[in-house]
C-alpha positions, 0 to 999 in steps of 0.5 A: 500500499503506497502514499497513505496519508490522512484525510481532510475529513479525518484532520477536521474530526481530530480538530473538532475532538481537541476544540473540546479542551481548548479555549483557543479553537484549533483549525485544520489550517493549523496543522503543521505536521500528519501521519498516518499508518496502516494497521493489519487486522485478521480476517473474522467475517466482520461486515464493518471494519471497525468492528474487526478484532484488533488481537493478534494471531501466532503461527509456528510453522516447524516443518522446516527451519522454526518460522514465526508469523505474527498476525495482527496487533497493535502499539498497546500489546506490543510486549505481551505479544513479544513475549507470547512469541518468544515463549513459542518460538524459544523452546524449538530454538533451545532456549529455555529462559523464562519470560521477564520483560513484565518487570523490566523497564523499557531501554532509559527507563531505568533511572533508579534500578532495573525494577520499573519504579515509581520513583522514576515518575516522582523523583524525576526532577531530582534525577535531572538535578543530578545530571545537571551537576555531572554535566553542568557544561549543558545548557539546561533546557537541553539537558531536560530534553536529553533526560525526557528522550532518552532516560538513563540512556543520556549518559550514552549520548553524551559519553566522553563528552566534556564541553560543549564544543565536543557535541559537534556541529549545532546542525539546527536550534539545539540539534548537535552532531552527537545526538545525530550521532547517537540516533544514527547509531542507537536508534536506527535512523536513516533519515532528517525525517526519522530523527525529526519526527519518527525518533523524536518531535523536534520538527515541530519546534524547528521552522519549515525547511529544517527536515532538508538542512539535516538531510543535506547534513546527513547526505554530506557525511554520507549517513554515517555516524561520525564515529565511524566517519573518523575512524575511516578518516584515520584508515586512509 
């Protein structure tokens, strides 16, 4: 399926819903970015697409090499789906480890230990304060954004950095080469759209044309993480 996009009617509908909660009305002309997704649904003979089940189905084929097919599913059940999928295929591959994700933090969420804890919410400001003490050379607003976006992985993003200059070029306002490098290396970003919209929503805060600026910056470096470019240059 190609060129999937939100319709004008859908934009109007969402604006109408949002206007229930704001004093100043929002109009379709105010929308600066939109996206649309396609969800695979299980065929259950429902007459209306909205009535089709949002559940998922797993099918394991062991006639040859183990093949696990996943049908359906949605983001709100991704952990449960993944856990059941691994429970089904892991024994076939000789892995007997039990389920563990229910008690595990999402990446970067282990602010106060490996187990999910209410402290991560209640004491988030204290966590940010500790980061500011450690990375006092970073602007406070930037470090707070890092903490919210990357959590404990902020340390990985800032590893080896001791000055703002060591963050590399400021490509766009508050977006430094070190962060782009991190997203290329660890979050599979390959384009400006990935970085500004899919991995973050920084695009909402940058002026029009910023995506083209970042794409040009990436193209000039071959889309490679900065560290890899430095290694290649050193080996020449």
